[in-house]
C-alpha positions in Angstrom: 0.0 0.0 0.0 1.4 3.4 -0.9 1.6 6.1 1.8 -1.4 8.4 1.8 -1.0 12.2 1.7 -2.3 13.5 5.1 -3.8 16.8 5.9 -4.2 17.7 9.6 -6.4 20.7 10.2 -6.0 22.5 13.5 -8.5 25.0 14.8 -8.3 27.0 18.0 -11.6 28.2 19.3 -12.2 31.5 21.1 -9.5 32.1 23.7 -10.3 34.0 26.9 -9.1 34.7 30.4 -8.7 33.7 33.2 -10.6 31.1 31.4 -13.2 32.5 29.1 -14.0 36.2 28.5 -15.2 37.8 25.3 -12.2 37.8 23.0 -13.2 41.1 21.5 -12.8 43.0 24.7 -10.2 45.8 24.3 -8.6 45.0 27.7 -7.9 41.4 26.8 -5.1 40.0 24.7 -5.3 36.3 23.8 -2.6 33.8 24.5 -0.4 32.9 21.5 0.9 29.5 20.4 4.5 29.3 19.1 6.5 26.4 17.5 3.4 24.3 16.7 4.2 20.6 16.2 1.7 18.9 13.9 0.0 15.8 15.3 0.7 12.5 13.6 -2.1 10.7 11.9 -2.4 7.3 13.7 -1.0 4.7 11.3 -3.4 2.1 12.5 -6.4 4.2 11.3 -5.1 5.0 7.8 -7.0 2.2 6.1 -10.4 2.8 7.8 -10.6 6.4 8.8 -10.7 8.9 6.0 -12.2 12.3 7.2 -14.5 13.9 9.7 -12.4 12.7 12.6 -11.4 15.0 15.4 -10.1 15.4 19.0 -11.0 18.2 21.3 -8.6 19.2 24.1 -8.9 22.0 26.7 -5.5 23.3 27.8 -4.4 25.5 30.7 -1.6 28.0 30.1 -0.3 29.8 33.2 0.7 33.4 33.5 4.3 32.5 32.6 3.2 30.9 29.3 3.7 27.3 30.5 1.3 24.5 29.6 0.3 23.3 33.1 -2.6 21.0 32.4 -4.8 19.6 29.7 -8.1 17.7 29.5 -9.4 15.7 26.6 -13.1 16.6 26.2 -14.0 14.8 23.0 -12.9 12.5 20.2 -14.1 10.2 17.5 -11.4 7.7 18.3 -9.1 7.8 21.4 -6.0 7.4 19.2 -6.7 10.9 17.6 -6.8 12.4 21.1 -3.5 10.7 22.0 -1.9 12.1 18.9 -3.2 15.6 19.6 -2.0 15.6 23.2 1.5 14.3 22.3 1.9 17.2 19.8 0.6 20.0 22.0 3.0 19.0 24.8 5.8 20.3 22.5 4.2 23.6 21.9 5.3 26.9 23.5 3.0 29.7 24.4 3.0 33.5 25.1 0.7 34.2 28.1 -2.5 36.0 27.7 -2.9 39.5 29.2 -6.0 41.0 30.9 -5.8 44.7 31.5 -2.1 44.5 30.8 -1.5 41.9 33.4 -0.4 38.3 32.5 -3.1 35.8 33.4 -3.7 32.1 33.3 -6.1 30.9 30.6 -8.0 27.9 29.5 -8.0 27.4 25.7 -10.3 25.0 23.9 -8.6 23.4 20.9 -10.1 21.3 18.1 -7.9 19.0 16.0 -9.5 17.9 12.7 -7.9 14.9 11.0 -8.4 14.2 7.3 -6.7 11.8 4.8 -6.5 12.8 1.2 -5.3 10.7 -1.7 -5.9 7.4 -3.5 -4.9 4.0 -2.2 -3.0 2.2 -4.9 -3.1 -1.3 -3.4 -5.4 -2.5 -0.7 -6.8 -5.7 0.5 -10.5 -6.6 -0.1 -11.2 -6.3 3.7 -9.5 -2.9 4.0 -11.5 -1.7 0.9 -14.8 -2.7 2.5 -13.8 -1.1 5.8 -12.9 2.2 4.0 -16.1 2.2 2.1 -18.3 1.6 5.1 -16.4 4.2 7.1 -16.8 6.9 4.5 -20.5 6.2 4.1 -21.3 6.0 7.8 -22.1 9.0 10.0 -20.5 7.2 12.9 -17.1 8.2 11.5 -17.9 11.8 12.4 -19.7 11.2 15.7 -17.8 11.6 18.9 -17.6 8.5 21.0 -16.4 10.5 23.9 -17.7 13.9 25.0 -18.9 15.7 28.2 -22.3 14.9 29.4 -25.0 17.4 30.2 -26.7 17.6 33.6 -29.7 16.0 32.1 -27.7 13.0 31.2 -26.5 12.3 34.7 -28.1 9.9 37.2 -28.2 12.7 39.7 -26.9 16.3 40.2 -23.2 16.2 41.1 -22.8 15.9 44.9 -20.1 18.3 46.4 -17.8 16.7 48.9 -15.7 19.8 49.6 -16.4 23.5 48.6 -14.6 26.7 49.4 -16.4 30.0 49.5 -14.5 32.8 47.7 -12.9 35.3 50.0 -14.2 38.9 49.8 -11.3 41.1 50.8 -12.1 44.1 52.9 -10.3 46.4 50.5 -12.6 45.4 47.7 -15.6 45.9 49.9 -14.3 49.3 50.9 -13.9 50.2 47.2 -17.4 49.0 46.5 -16.1 46.4 44.0 -19.0 44.1 43.4 -20.6 42.0 40.7 -21.5 38.6 39.4 -19.0 36.0 38.2 -20.0 32.9 36.2 -17.5 30.1 36.4 -17.7 27.2 33.9 -15.8 24.0 34.8 -15.6 20.3 34.1 -16.0 17.6 36.8 -14.0 14.6 35.6 -14.7 10.9 36.2 -12.9 11.1 39.5 -14.9 14.0 40.8 -12.1 16.6 40.4 -12.7 20.1 39.1 -10.9 20.7 35.8 -10.3 23.8 33.7 -12.4 26.5 35.6 -12.9 29.5 33.4 -14.9 32.7 33.3 -18.0 33.1 31.1 -19.0 36.6 30.1 -17.8 39.9 31.5 -16.3 40.0 35.0 -14.1 42.3 37.1 -10.6 40.8 37.2 -10.2 40.8 41.0 -13.5 39.0 41.5 -12.9 36.6 38.6 -9.6 35.5 40.1 -11.3 35.0 43.6 -14.0 32.8 42.1 -11.7 30.7 40.0 -9.2 30.1 42.8 -12.1 29.0 45.0 -13.6 26.6 42.5 -10.2 24.9 41.9 -10.4 23.6 45.5 -13.8 22.0 45.1 -14.3 18.2 45.0 -17.3 16.2 44.0 -18.5 12.6 44.0 -17.7 11.2 40.6 -20.6 12.1 38.3 -22.3 9.1 36.7 -24.6 8.4 33.7 -26.4 5.0 33.7 -24.0 4.0 36.5 -20.9 4.8 34.6 -18.4 7.6 35.7 -18.5 10.4 33.1 -17.1 13.9 32.4 -19.6 16.7 32.8 -19.5 20.5 32.2 -21.3 22.7 34.7 -21.5 26.4 35.7 -21.6 28.2 39.0 -22.6 31.8 39.6 -20.9 33.8 42.4 -22.5 37.1 43.5 -20.1 39.5 45.2 -22.1 42.2 47.0 -21.2 43.7 50.4 -23.8 43.3 53.1 -25.1 46.3 54.9 -22.9 45.5 57.8 -19.8 45.2 55.7 -20.5 48.4 53.8 -20.9 50.3 57.1 -17.4 49.3 58.1 
């Protein structure tokens, strides 16, 4: 069999900080990726997988521009996810900046894998597998992805939570507002990739994210099986009358 020309398409979705904030905000500068290494197309899938395959990975880049964590959040075949993770471990980054200050960010990445070309020699079995794969929508359907709350056997049960601190200096300055934190709960019940959704004041956003990182849950399950789930939590920072009087 001749080698097939391979096209790997990489797409970075909207990047925001310290997780997710509108990328068009003038006070936010997205993180930048340097020295990108292209993922390898899994050799074991060349005969049967042709196009429409992908892997989705959420990465965490700290304020120094270092890759400190990653979480696979979807794939059509686990081998594509393994290839994507192996490549991104070799990438370097320039940190994001929010209001001129370097901040940690969570970046959602989608890797699209496609094979282009003609197979010159192929066995009858491989030919049938290739045909069925190209005709079937299963080739493009993710076999692994986060569940929604409706998919779960029950709402995730918190084992440990930490309430965000509300420093006196922020109360004195009347710094208040709502912060929406989106995060994943993995199959072990750990909080992964907390990020900010929508607009938020930077001091309050950092307090909320730092708090959520310390939370712990019972492993979420769907039909009795541990699963990954994406959830949101809203924090309302508002001084009480007593605090404001101080």
